[in-house]
C-alpha distance (Angstrom), angle and dihedral (degrees) to the residues before:
residue distance angle dihedral
M1 . . .
N2 3.78 . .
Q3 3.77 126.5 .
R4 3.81 94.6 -93.8
E5 3.79 93.1 54.3
K6 3.78 90.4 48.4
V7 3.81 90.1 54.6
L8 3.81 92.4 49.2
V9 3.79 91.4 48.5
G10 3.79 89.7 50.5
I11 3.79 92.8 49.7
V12 3.84 92.8 48.9
G13 3.81 91.1 47.1
S14 3.79 91.1 49.6
M15 3.79 91.5 50.9
A16 3.81 91.6 48.5
A17 3.80 90.5 48.5
L18 3.83 90.2 49.1
F19 3.82 90.8 50.0
V20 3.81 90.8 50.4
I21 3.79 90.4 48.5
V22 3.84 91.7 50.5
L23 3.82 92.8 49.6
G24 3.76 91.3 46.0
G25 3.78 91.6 48.7
R26 3.79 90.8 49.5
A27 3.78 90.8 50.9
M28 3.79 91.8 46.5
F29 3.84 99.7 44.4
V30 3.83 115.6 11.0
K31 3.82 99.1 48.4
P32 3.84 94.6 49.7
L33 3.81 88.7 49.1
K34 3.82 91.2 52.8
D35 3.81 90.8 47.2
A36 3.79 89.1 50.6
D37 3.82 91.0 49.9
R38 3.81 90.7 50.5
K39 3.80 91.7 50.2
V40 3.81 90.7 48.5
N41 3.82 90.9 52.0
D42 3.82 90.7 48.3
M43 3.79 90.7 50.4
R44 3.81 90.8 48.5
G45 3.82 90.3 53.0
K46 3.80 91.4 49.3
L47 3.81 91.2 46.4
K48 3.81 89.8 51.2
K49 3.82 91.0 52.7
L50 3.81 91.0 47.2
N51 3.80 91.2 51.3
A52 3.83 90.2 49.8
L53 3.81 90.5 50.1
R54 3.79 89.7 47.1
R55 3.82 91.5 52.9
E56 3.82 90.7 47.5
Y57 3.81 90.5 49.3
F58 3.81 93.9 52.3
A59 3.82 91.4 44.1
A60 3.82 90.0 51.1
E61 3.81 90.6 45.7
D62 3.81 91.4 52.6
Y63 3.82 90.3 48.9
V64 3.82 92.6 49.9
K65 3.80 89.8 49.5
S66 3.81 91.8 49.9
V67 3.82 90.1 49.5
T68 3.82 92.0 47.0
Q69 3.81 90.2 52.9
R70 3.81 89.2 57.7
T71 3.83 96.8 46.4
F72 3.78 121.5 100.3
S73 3.80 96.2 -124.3
H74 3.81 143.6 -33.4
D75 3.82 88.2 -117.8
L76 3.82 117.2 82.8
D77 3.80 96.7 -143.3
E78 3.80 94.4 45.1
A79 3.82 91.9 46.6
S80 3.81 91.1 49.8
A81 3.81 92.4 49.5
T82 3.83 94.0 45.5
S83 3.81 94.1 47.4
G84 3.81 90.1 47.6
E85 3.79 89.3 51.7
L86 3.81 89.3 52.3
V87 3.81 91.4 51.3
T88 3.80 91.8 50.0
H89 3.82 91.9 46.6
S90 3.83 90.5 51.6
I91 3.82 91.0 50.7
L92 3.80 91.7 52.2
E93 3.82 94.8 41.6
A94 3.81 89.2 53.7
G95 3.82 89.1 57.0
L96 3.81 95.4 -110.6
S97 3.79 126.3 137.3
E98 3.79 114.1 -104.8
V99 3.81 92.3 -147.4
D100 3.82 90.0 60.2
F101 3.81 91.5 63.6
S102 3.78 130.3 70.3
R103 3.81 120.5 -155.9
L104 3.80 120.0 -164.3
P105 3.83 121.4 -177.9
V106 3.81 117.8 -113.9
G107 3.81 125.0 -154.6
P108 2.88 149.1 -53.3
L109 3.81 92.0 -134.2
K110 3.80 112.0 -175.0
Y111 3.80 121.1 -128.5
R112 3.77 131.0 167.5
G113 3.79 104.0 -79.1
A114 3.80 97.2 -3.1
R115 3.80 146.9 51.6
E116 3.82 123.0 -135.1
I117 3.79 117.7 -140.7
G118 3.78 134.5 160.3
W119 3.78 148.3 128.0
S120 3.78 134.8 -77.6
I121 3.80 105.8 -141.9
R122 3.80 129.0 -165.7
G123 3.77 128.7 170.1
I124 3.76 149.7 127.7
G125 3.80 133.6 -113.6
P126 3.81 146.7 122.1
L127 3.80 113.3 -48.2
A128 3.83 94.0 -121.1
R129 3.79 92.7 54.2
V130 3.81 92.5 43.9
V131 3.82 88.4 54.8
D132 3.83 88.5 49.1
M133 3.79 90.4 54.1
I134 3.82 93.8 48.3
F135 3.83 90.0 46.6
L136 3.82 91.8 53.6
L137 3.80 94.3 46.9
Q138 3.79 94.4 44.7
N139 3.81 93.8 50.7
T140 3.80 99.4 48.0
P141 3.85 112.4 120.0
A142 3.81 89.4 -130.2
F143 3.80 115.0 110.6
H144 3.80 103.2 -102.3
R145 3.79 148.1 132.3
L146 3.81 131.3 -141.7
E147 3.79 114.7 -150.3
N148 3.81 141.5 167.2
L149 3.80 91.9 27.5
T150 3.81 108.4 177.6
L151 3.78 134.5 169.1
A152 3.78 122.8 -158.0
K153 3.75 137.2 -178.4
S154 3.76 119.2 -86.9
E155 3.77 131.8 -151.4
Q156 3.81 88.4 -134.9
P157 3.83 112.1 87.1
G158 3.79 113.1 -114.2
S159 3.81 94.3 12.9
V160 3.79 135.3 101.5
K161 3.77 133.9 -161.1
V162 3.78 115.3 -120.3
S163 3.79 131.6 -170.0
F164 3.79 130.6 175.5
R165 3.78 143.3 137.6
Y166 3.81 125.0 -110.8
L167 3.83 108.5 -156.0
T168 3.79 132.9 -177.2
L169 3.83 138.9 168.8
V170 3.79 134.5 -114.9
V171 3.83 108.8 -155.3
A172 3.81 113.8 -139.1
P173 2.95 120.3 -144.0
A174 3.79 90.1 22.7
P175 3.83 120.0 -154.4
V176 3.79 119.1 -128.4
V177 3.82 107.4 -94.8
D178 3.78 138.1 155.3
P179 3.84 110.6 -103.7
I180 3.80 120.2 -121.8
D181 3.79 132.7 -149.2
L182 3.82 108.4 -88.0
S183 3.80 96.0 -166.1
T184 3.79 115.8 111.0
N185 3.80 122.5 -122.6
L186 3.82 93.2 -152.7
S187 3.79 119.2 108.9
L188 3.78 130.0 -149.4
S189 3.81 87.2 -127.0
G190 3.80 93.5 50.8
A191 3.79 128.8 108.4
E192 3.82 92.9 -104.4
R193 3.79 91.9 60.2
R194 3.83 92.9 44.3
L195 3.82 89.5 64.4
Y196 3.82 88.2 75.0
D197 3.82 95.5 53.1
P198 3.85 94.9 96.2
L199 3.82 89.3 60.1
I200 3.78 90.3 56.2
A201 3.81 96.5 40.8
R202 3.80 92.1 53.7
D203 3.83 93.1 35.5
V204 3.81 88.8 -138.4
L205 3.81 93.3 154.1
R206 3.79 95.5 56.1
P207 3.82 113.3 90.4
Y208 3.76 120.1 -125.0
V209 3.79 111.6 -81.9
K210 3.77 111.2 -149.2
R211 3.79 115.3 -138.1
L212 3.78 113.1 -111.5
L213 3.79 109.0 -115.2
T214 3.78 118.5 -136.8
P215 3.81 107.8 -125.3
N216 3.79 116.9 -121.1
V217 3.78 109.8 -107.5
P218 3.82 113.4 -142.5
A219 3.77 115.1 -118.4
S220 3.78 91.9 -118.6
T221 3.80 91.4 57.6
N222 3.77 116.7 95.1
P223 3.85 105.7 -121.0
T224 3.78 91.0 -151.9
T225 3.82 91.5 63.3
P226 3.83 106.9 44.9
P227 3.81 117.4 -169.7
P228 3.79 115.6 -95.8
P229 3.82 114.6 -92.2
G230 3.79 116.4 -94.8
P231 3.82 127.5 -131.3
E232 3.82 90.4 -87.3
A233 3.81 88.1 70.3
F234 3.82 93.1 62.7
K235 3.81 117.4 74.3
V236 3.81 127.4 -172.9
V237 3.82 101.2 -128.3
S238 3.80 103.0 168.1
L239 3.79 138.8 18.6
S240 3.79 100.3 -174.7
Q241 3.77 128.8 172.0
W242 3.78 121.8 -149.2
A243 3.81 123.3 -179.8
G244 3.80 90.1 -14.2
K245 3.83 94.1 -52.8
S246 3.79 122.7 112.0
E247 3.80 124.0 -133.6
V248 3.80 125.2 -163.3
H249 3.81 117.2 -151.9
V250 3.81 114.8 -164.9
R251 3.80 119.9 -173.9
D252 3.80 118.0 -142.6
L253 3.80 100.1 -145.8
T254 3.80 93.8 -166.9
R255 3.80 95.7 55.0
N256 3.84 97.8 26.2
I257 3.77 93.7 -128.8
T258 3.80 131.3 126.6
L259 3.80 119.7 -129.1
R260 3.79 122.6 -157.0
Y261 3.79 125.2 -142.4
A262 3.79 137.0 173.2
P263 3.82 133.2 -158.0
G264 3.81 108.3 -71.8
D265 3.82 95.5 36.2
E266 3.81 122.4 119.6
L267 3.80 116.3 -108.8
A268 3.83 136.7 160.2
G269 3.79 93.8 -2.9
G270 3.80 93.8 -51.0
K271 3.77 143.4 62.9
I272 3.81 127.8 -89.0
V273 3.79 105.7 -120.4
M274 3.81 100.9 174.7
V275 3.80 148.8 -34.6
D276 3.82 111.8 -105.9
Y277 3.82 115.6 -148.1
R278 3.83 97.8 -178.3
P279 3.84 117.2 125.6
M280 3.82 106.7 -113.3
P281 3.81 135.4 160.9
M282 3.78 116.2 -91.1
P283 3.81 110.2 -99.5
D284 3.81 92.8 -129.4
N285 3.82 97.0 38.0
S286 3.80 119.9 27.3
G287 3.81 90.4 -169.3
F288 3.82 90.8 74.0
Q289 3.78 129.1 61.6
S290 3.79 127.1 -129.9
F291 3.80 115.2 -154.7
S292 3.82 100.6 -169.8
R293 3.78 140.1 21.1
L294 3.79 141.4 174.0
V295 3.83 114.5 -114.2
L296 3.83 118.0 -150.9
K297 3.77 129.9 -174.1
I298 3.79 111.8 -143.0
G299 3.77 111.4 176.5
D300 3.79 107.8 -42.9
D301 3.81 94.7 -28.4
Y302 3.78 132.7 85.5
W303 3.79 121.0 -133.3
A304 3.82 130.5 -171.4
V305 3.80 132.7 -149.7
E306 3.82 115.1 -165.0
R307 3.80 119.7 -135.6
G308 3.80 108.6 -92.0
H309 3.82 93.7 26.9
T310 3.79 129.0 103.9
L311 3.78 125.7 -115.2
A312 3.81 87.6 -104.9
D313 3.82 87.8 65.9
K314 3.80 94.8 61.9
H315 3.79 114.8 135.0
K316 3.77 131.4 -162.1
L317 3.80 116.6 -107.3
K318 3.78 119.1 -131.2
T319 3.79 120.1 -135.8
E320 3.81 92.8 -103.1
Q321 3.83 90.2 50.4
L322 3.80 94.9 56.4
P323 3.82 118.4 108.3
K324 3.79 115.7 -108.9
E325 3.81 90.6 -106.9
L326 3.81 91.6 59.7
A327 3.80 97.9 35.0
K328 3.81 89.5 63.1
L329 3.82 92.4 56.4
């Protein structure tokens, strides 16, 4: 090997050694740096998600605290009693008669972090005062919801039947918060209430009341001794419950008087066995719910009359429709 070949071999070897050194340096320094950059980016993404979750947590915590401040109590019994007192106060402040309204407790219905309780309210009164009552309940600062609000015709001139549910929450476990005043600062004579006056003036919320037609009396019938009224002249107007005892109010449409009955009394050729407060579809329209009915025993069969229907509208209960108390008999 001459001198020239030795120089070429040296140059090629040097280049190969330099190439090996560059690859080795890349493996030793560049790749770890890229791995470190990738880990940093991953940690930044995770930190961003944690910060978003943290912001959502504090926002949710503030909302729960604001809701808890507007609840009646963290105790179920106390919240039920306080909300019931508010309902009664609103009825009286609206100028309605307390005895014309029934209030049945609802719940508690369990949710994650809270319990839902409330009152199922039914009553009768002048439309203007019913609107006053709804206005007061709807505008209370207490955390609540009004649902299933319905108005129906009434046999009393100038009055409507109203039914709805007033619901609230009891937070459990409840955070420590400072309570606030739950009394409303709105007045029935204020501008907010006056916005509802057109509804009352036009009576648009009151359903059409069909005029009662006087039946034609045959000429052979003595007008001084009219036939006794049939079952269609007796309407079940209220199925209230007071101190755990049910009362049945039946309106005699011919004499315009209300008769009171209790379970065990005779009525419509049978005996009143109970008042059923289960929600069930209406017998003549399954799209609507009925929340109470009178149950009669006539012979060996059980018959039901829905609230607001006449005794002529009674319908026979099937075995699977019977309440548990009667199904066991």
